[in-house]
MOPAC internal coordinates of N, CA, C and O (Angstrom, degrees):
PM7 1SCF
backbone

  N    0.0000 0     0.00 0     0.00 0    0    0    0
  C    1.4476 1     0.00 0     0.00 0    1    0    0
  C    1.5315 1   108.63 1     0.00 0    2    1    0
  O    1.2310 1   119.59 1   -55.27 1    3    2    1
  N    1.3168 1   118.39 1   124.73 1    3    2    1
  C    1.4608 1   119.61 1   179.51 1    5    3    2
  C    1.5313 1   111.03 1   -70.22 1    6    5    3
  O    1.2310 1   121.49 1   -32.01 1    7    6    5
  N    1.3107 1   114.75 1   147.99 1    7    6    5
  C    1.4673 1   119.29 1   178.84 1    9    7    6
  C    1.5133 1   108.86 1   -77.23 1   10    9    7
  O    1.2310 1   120.87 1   -30.70 1   11   10    9
  N    1.3178 1   115.95 1   149.30 1   11   10    9
  C    1.4587 1   120.82 1  -179.41 1   13   11   10
  C    1.5219 1   111.14 1   -67.57 1   14   13   11
  O    1.2310 1   121.14 1   -17.06 1   15   14   13
  N    1.3046 1   115.42 1   162.94 1   15   14   13
  C    1.4638 1   120.94 1   178.10 1   17   15   14
  C    1.5290 1   109.83 1   -68.76 1   18   17   15
  O    1.2310 1   120.77 1   -30.41 1   19   18   17
  N    1.3112 1   116.13 1   149.59 1   19   18   17
  C    1.4623 1   121.85 1   176.73 1   21   19   18
  C    1.5228 1   108.12 1   -81.60 1   22   21   19
  O    1.2310 1   120.64 1   -47.84 1   23   22   21
  N    1.3340 1   116.38 1   132.16 1   23   22   21
  C    1.4619 1   121.72 1  -178.46 1   25   23   22
  C    1.5228 1   110.23 1  -137.92 1   26   25   23
  O    1.2310 1   120.18 1   -29.06 1   27   26   25
  N    1.3329 1   117.27 1   150.94 1   27   26   25
  C    1.4611 1   120.07 1   175.27 1   29   27   26
  C    1.5264 1   110.40 1   -55.36 1   30   29   27
  O    1.2310 1   121.36 1   -38.75 1   31   30   29
  N    1.3307 1   115.00 1   141.25 1   31   30   29
  C    1.4548 1   121.44 1   179.72 1   33   31   30
  C    1.5183 1   113.45 1    98.43 1   34   33   31
  O    1.2310 1   119.87 1   157.99 1   35   34   33
  N    1.3438 1   117.84 1   -22.01 1   35   34   33
  C    1.4556 1   119.87 1   178.87 1   37   35   34
  C    1.5247 1   110.18 1   -68.93 1   38   37   35
  O    1.2310 1   121.14 1   -28.37 1   39   38   37
  N    1.3347 1   115.42 1   151.63 1   39   38   37
  C    1.4614 1   121.60 1  -179.70 1   41   39   38
  C    1.5207 1   109.03 1  -116.63 1   42   41   39
  O    1.2310 1   121.27 1   -38.92 1   43   42   41
  N    1.3347 1   115.17 1   141.08 1   43   42   41
  C    1.4565 1   122.42 1  -178.74 1   45   43   42
  C    1.5202 1   110.02 1  -134.06 1   46   45   43
  O    1.2310 1   121.70 1   -29.37 1   47   46   45
  N    1.3399 1   114.35 1   150.63 1   47   46   45
  C    1.4613 1   121.75 1   175.00 1   49   47   46
  C    1.5256 1   107.03 1  -126.16 1   50   49   47
  O    1.2310 1   120.09 1   -48.36 1   51   50   49
  N    1.3404 1   117.43 1   131.64 1   51   50   49
  C    1.4616 1   118.74 1   177.00 1   53   51   50
  C    1.5277 1   110.21 1   -67.22 1   54   53   51
  O    1.2310 1   120.48 1   -33.04 1   55   54   53
  N    1.3156 1   116.68 1   146.96 1   55   54   53
  C    1.4623 1   119.91 1   179.45 1   57   55   54
  C    1.5264 1   111.57 1   -68.76 1   58   57   55
  O    1.2310 1   120.08 1   160.95 1   59   58   57
  N    1.3221 1   117.44 1   -19.05 1   59   58   57
  C    1.4597 1   121.30 1  -177.80 1   61   59   58
  C    1.5285 1   113.18 1  -102.50 1   62   61   59
  O    1.2310 1   119.77 1  -163.79 1   63   62   61
  N    1.3292 1   118.05 1    16.21 1   63   62   61
  C    1.4615 1   119.74 1  -179.05 1   65   63   62
  C    1.5145 1   112.28 1  -164.26 1   66   65   63
  O    1.2310 1   121.46 1     4.01 1   67   66   65
  N    1.3233 1   114.82 1  -175.99 1   67   66   65
  C    1.4592 1   120.20 1  -177.13 1   69   67   66
  C    1.5196 1   114.21 1  -112.23 1   70   69   67
  O    1.2310 1   119.90 1   173.37 1   71   70   69
  N    1.3218 1   117.80 1    -6.63 1   71   70   69
  C    1.4659 1   120.40 1  -178.03 1   73   71   70
  C    1.5260 1   110.14 1   -60.76 1   74   73   71
  O    1.2310 1   120.67 1   -35.97 1   75   74   73
  N    1.3026 1   116.32 1   144.03 1   75   74   73
  C    1.4595 1   122.00 1   177.75 1   77   75   74
  C    1.5223 1   107.80 1  -109.56 1   78   77   75
  O    1.2310 1   120.74 1   -53.43 1   79   78   77
  N    1.3337 1   116.18 1   126.57 1   79   78   77
  C    1.4549 1   123.11 1  -176.20 1   81   79   78
  C    1.5216 1   110.22 1  -118.81 1   82   81   79
  O    1.2310 1   120.61 1   -36.53 1   83   82   81
  N    1.3354 1   116.44 1   143.47 1   83   82   81
  C    1.4663 1   121.35 1   178.07 1   85   83   82
  C    1.5189 1   109.95 1  -119.60 1   86   85   83
  O    1.2310 1   121.01 1   -43.23 1   87   86   85
  N    1.3329 1   115.68 1   136.77 1   87   86   85
  C    1.4618 1   121.43 1   177.74 1   89   87   86
  C    1.5290 1   108.60 1   -73.04 1   90   89   87
  O    1.2310 1   120.66 1   -56.21 1   91   90   89
  N    1.3392 1   116.35 1   123.79 1   91   90   89
  C    1.4576 1   121.92 1   178.48 1   93   91   90
  C    1.5203 1   110.21 1   -92.65 1   94   93   91
  O    1.2310 1   120.71 1   131.10 1   95   94   93
  N    1.3313 1   116.25 1   -48.90 1   95   94   93
  C    1.4592 1   120.09 1   177.69 1   97   95   94
  C    1.5229 1   109.73 1  -159.37 1   98   97   95
  O    1.2310 1   121.40 1    -8.92 1   99   98   97
  N    1.3251 1   114.92 1   171.08 1   99   98   97
  C    1.4550 1   122.35 1   179.94 1  101   99   98
  C    1.5194 1   108.78 1  -119.02 1  102  101   99
  O    1.2310 1   120.86 1   -40.32 1  103  102  101
  N    1.3269 1   115.96 1   139.68 1  103  102  101
  C    1.4661 1   121.35 1   179.18 1  105  103  102
  C    1.5265 1   108.49 1  -137.74 1  106  105  103
  O    1.2310 1   120.79 1   -18.99 1  107  106  105
  N    1.3218 1   116.09 1   161.01 1  107  106  105
  C    1.4606 1   121.24 1   173.42 1  109  107  106
  C    1.5167 1   108.13 1  -114.61 1  110  109  107
  O    1.2310 1   121.24 1   -42.23 1  111  110  109
  N    1.3252 1   115.23 1   137.77 1  111  110  109
  C    1.4590 1   118.27 1   178.23 1  113  111  110
  C    1.5291 1   109.50 1   -80.92 1  114  113  111
  O    1.2310 1   120.16 1     2.69 1  115  114  113
  N    1.3089 1   117.31 1  -177.31 1  115  114  113
  C    1.4552 1   122.42 1  -176.64 1  117  115  114
  C    1.5149 1   114.09 1   -62.33 1  118  117  115
  O    1.2310 1   120.36 1   160.72 1  119  118  117
  N    1.3314 1   116.91 1   -19.28 1  119  118  117
  C    1.4590 1   120.73 1   179.30 1  121  119  118
  C    1.5264 1   112.05 1   -99.89 1  122  121  119
  O    1.2310 1   120.55 1  -173.58 1  123  122  121
  N    1.3375 1   116.55 1     6.42 1  123  122  121
  C    1.4624 1   120.84 1   177.45 1  125  123  122
  C    1.5141 1   115.07 1    84.34 1  126  125  123
  O    1.2310 1   119.96 1  -168.58 1  127  126  125
  N    1.3292 1   117.69 1    11.42 1  127  126  125
  C    1.4666 1   120.94 1   179.04 1  129  127  126
  C    1.5222 1   108.86 1   -84.97 1  130  129  127
  O    1.2310 1   120.88 1   -52.07 1  131  130  129
  N    1.3359 1   115.93 1   127.93 1  131  130  129
  C    1.4624 1   121.31 1  -178.42 1  133  131  130
  C    1.5267 1   110.44 1   -77.22 1  134  133  131
  O    1.2310 1   121.22 1   -44.59 1  135  134  133
  N    1.3379 1   115.28 1   135.41 1  135  134  133
  C    1.4608 1   122.96 1   177.13 1  137  135  134
  C    1.5244 1   109.10 1  -129.22 1  138  137  135
  O    1.2310 1   121.26 1   -28.03 1  139  138  137
  N    1.3207 1   115.20 1   151.97 1  139  138  137
  C    1.4605 1   121.39 1   175.25 1  141  139  138
  C    1.5234 1   108.26 1  -110.66 1  142  141  139
  O    1.2310 1   120.99 1   -44.53 1  143  142  141
  N    1.3358 1   115.70 1   135.47 1  143  142  141
  C    1.4670 1   119.97 1   172.71 1  145  143  142
  C    1.5206 1   106.45 1   -94.66 1  146  145  143
  O    1.2310 1   121.01 1   -54.26 1  147  146  145
  N    1.3347 1   115.68 1   125.74 1  147  146  145
  C    1.4585 1   122.00 1  -175.51 1  149  147  146
  C    1.5191 1   110.97 1  -116.92 1  150  149  147
  O    1.2310 1   120.88 1   -31.49 1  151  150  149
  N    1.3379 1   115.93 1   148.51 1  151  150  149
  C    1.4606 1   120.91 1   169.64 1  153  151  150
  C    1.5259 1   108.00 1  -117.91 1  154  153  151
  O    1.2310 1   121.55 1   -33.98 1  155  154  153
  N    1.3045 1   114.63 1   146.02 1  155  154  153
  C    1.4703 1   119.81 1   176.94 1  157  155  154
  C    1.5223 1   107.32 1   -82.60 1  158  157  155
  O    1.2310 1   120.10 1   -54.26 1  159  158  157
  N    1.3109 1   117.41 1   125.74 1  159  158  157
  C    1.4605 1   120.47 1  -171.65 1  161  159  158
  C    1.5216 1   114.10 1   -69.60 1  162  161  159
  O    1.2310 1   119.32 1   153.59 1  163  162  161
  N    1.3291 1   118.91 1   -26.41 1  163  162  161
  C    1.4621 1   119.23 1   177.97 1  165  163  162
  C    1.5295 1   112.46 1   -89.44 1  166  165  163
  O    1.2310 1   120.08 1   178.77 1  167  166  165
  N    1.3312 1   117.45 1    -1.23 1  167  166  165
  C    1.4640 1   122.72 1   177.59 1  169  167  166
  C    1.5312 1   107.68 1  -157.43 1  170  169  167
  O    1.2310 1   120.36 1   -91.93 1  171  170  169
  N    1.3123 1   116.91 1    88.07 1  171  170  169
  C    1.4653 1   121.38 1  -173.22 1  173  171  170
  C    1.5322 1   113.65 1   -66.39 1  174  173  171
  O    1.2310 1   119.80 1   173.81 1  175  174  173
  N    1.3358 1   117.99 1    -6.19 1  175  174  173
  C    1.4618 1   119.72 1   174.92 1  177  175  174
  C    1.5267 1   111.20 1   -83.82 1  178  177  175
  O    1.2310 1   120.13 1   170.54 1  179  178  177
  N    1.3238 1   117.36 1    -9.46 1  179  178  177
  C    1.4551 1   121.91 1   179.12 1  181  179  178
  C    1.5223 1   108.92 1   -96.77 1  182  181  179
  O    1.2310 1   121.13 1   -61.73 1  183  182  181
  N    1.3255 1   115.44 1   118.27 1  183  182  181
  C    1.4654 1   121.07 1  -179.99 1  185  183  182
  C    1.5217 1   109.38 1  -128.71 1  186  185  183
  O    1.2310 1   121.19 1   -18.42 1  187  186  185
  N    1.3297 1   115.33 1   161.58 1  187  186  185
  C    1.4639 1   119.79 1   173.35 1  189  187  186
  C    1.5115 1   108.91 1  -156.68 1  190  189  187
  O    1.2310 1   121.64 1   -21.00 1  191  190  189
  N    1.3238 1   114.46 1   159.00 1  191  190  189
  C    1.4587 1   122.35 1   175.17 1  193  191  190
  C    1.5280 1   106.61 1  -112.15 1  194  193  191
  O    1.2310 1   121.06 1   -41.99 1  195  194  193
  N    1.3166 1   115.57 1   138.01 1  195  194  193
  C    1.4565 1   120.40 1   178.16 1  197  195  194
  C    1.5196 1   108.23 1  -143.33 1  198  197  195
  O    1.2310 1   120.36 1   -34.64 1  199  198  197
  N    1.3021 1   116.93 1   145.36 1  199  198  197
  C    1.4608 1   119.00 1   179.52 1  201  199  198
  C    1.5297 1   109.10 1   -64.70 1  202  201  199
  O    1.2310 1   121.15 1   -35.19 1  203  202  201
  N    1.3180 1   115.41 1   144.81 1  203  202  201
  C    1.4576 1   120.69 1   179.17 1  205  203  202
  C    1.5228 1   109.82 1   -60.87 1  206  205  203
  O    1.2310 1   119.77 1   142.46 1  207  206  205
  N    1.3200 1   118.04 1   -37.54 1  207  206  205
  C    1.4688 1   119.47 1  -179.90 1  209  207  206
  C    1.5288 1   111.07 1   -63.77 1  210  209  207
  O    1.2310 1   119.36 1   142.56 1  211  210  209
  N    1.3238 1   118.83 1   -37.44 1  211  210  209
  C    1.4614 1   121.13 1   176.52 1  213  211  210
  C    1.5234 1   110.65 1   -68.15 1  214  213  211
  O    1.2310 1   120.15 1   140.38 1  215  214  213
  N    1.3184 1   117.33 1   -39.62 1  215  214  213
  C    1.4618 1   121.04 1   179.87 1  217  215  214
  C    1.5289 1   111.29 1   -64.99 1  218  217  215
  O    1.2310 1   120.19 1   148.74 1  219  218  217
  N    1.3210 1   117.23 1   -31.26 1  219  218  217
  C    1.4667 1   121.36 1   179.94 1  221  219  218
  C    1.5382 1   112.48 1   -84.57 1  222  221  219
  O    1.2310 1   120.09 1   173.49 1  223  222  221
  N    1.3196 1   117.44 1    -6.51 1  223  222  221
  C    1.4641 1   121.64 1  -179.22 1  225  223  222
  C    1.5329 1   109.04 1   -78.55 1  226  225  223
  O    1.2310 1   120.12 1   -66.76 1  227  226  225
  N    1.3154 1   117.37 1   113.24 1  227  226  225
  C    1.4671 1   122.75 1  -176.46 1  229  227  226
  C    1.5324 1   112.43 1   -63.84 1  230  229  227
  O    1.2310 1   119.85 1   163.30 1  231  230  229
  N    1.3143 1   117.90 1   -16.70 1  231  230  229
  C    1.4668 1   119.72 1   175.88 1  233  231  230
  C    1.5213 1   111.60 1   -76.22 1  234  233  231
  O    1.2310 1   120.60 1   161.64 1  235  234  233
  N    1.3522 1   116.45 1   -18.36 1  235  234  233
  C    1.4622 1   120.71 1  -175.87 1  237  235  234
  C    1.5219 1   113.68 1  -109.72 1  238  237  235
  O    1.2310 1   120.02 1   139.88 1  239  238  237
  N    1.3287 1   117.56 1   -40.12 1  239  238  237
  C    1.4736 1   122.10 1  -175.32 1  241  239  238
  C    1.5198 1   110.96 1  -138.77 1  242  241  239
  O    1.2310 1   121.29 1   -30.52 1  243  242  241
  N    1.3164 1   115.14 1   149.48 1  243  242  241
  C    1.4684 1   122.48 1   173.39 1  245  243  242
  C    1.5185 1   108.80 1  -121.75 1  246  245  243
  O    1.2310 1   120.60 1   -46.06 1  247  246  245
  N    1.3302 1   116.45 1   133.94 1  247  246  245
  C    1.4510 1   119.49 1   175.90 1  249  247  246
  C    1.5253 1   108.24 1   -73.19 1  250  249  247
  O    1.2310 1   120.49 1   -36.08 1  251  250  249
  N    1.3172 1   116.67 1   143.92 1  251  250  249
  C    1.4625 1   122.19 1   178.87 1  253  251  250
  C    1.5196 1   107.13 1  -102.19 1  254  253  251
  O    1.2310 1   121.12 1   -68.54 1  255  254  253
  N    1.3139 1   115.47 1   111.46 1  255  254  253
  C    1.4667 1   120.90 1   179.08 1  257  255  254
  C    1.5180 1   108.94 1   -80.09 1  258  257  255
  O    1.2310 1   121.09 1   -35.72 1  259  258  257
  N    1.3190 1   115.53 1   144.28 1  259  258  257
  C    1.4685 1   119.07 1  -179.97 1  261  259  258
  C    1.4868 1   110.85 1  -109.43 1  262  261  259
  O    1.2310 1   120.10 1   180.00 1  263  262  261

C-alpha cells in the first residue's frame, strides 16, 4: 500500500524517539527535491527541514492519525 502524500498539518513521530512533529509547509530546494518544514509540538521554537521521501520512509517516521 503506498503511503499518503505529505501535507501541512500532518503529525509525525520518529521511529527512534517520542517527539511529535507537525508539517508546517512544503518547499522544493534548488534541485527540485521536496522538503517538509516541521515544528516540534512540545516546543514550537524547535524546527527542522527533512526531505519528503525521508518523512514517508516507515523505517524513519510514522504518521500520527487523529
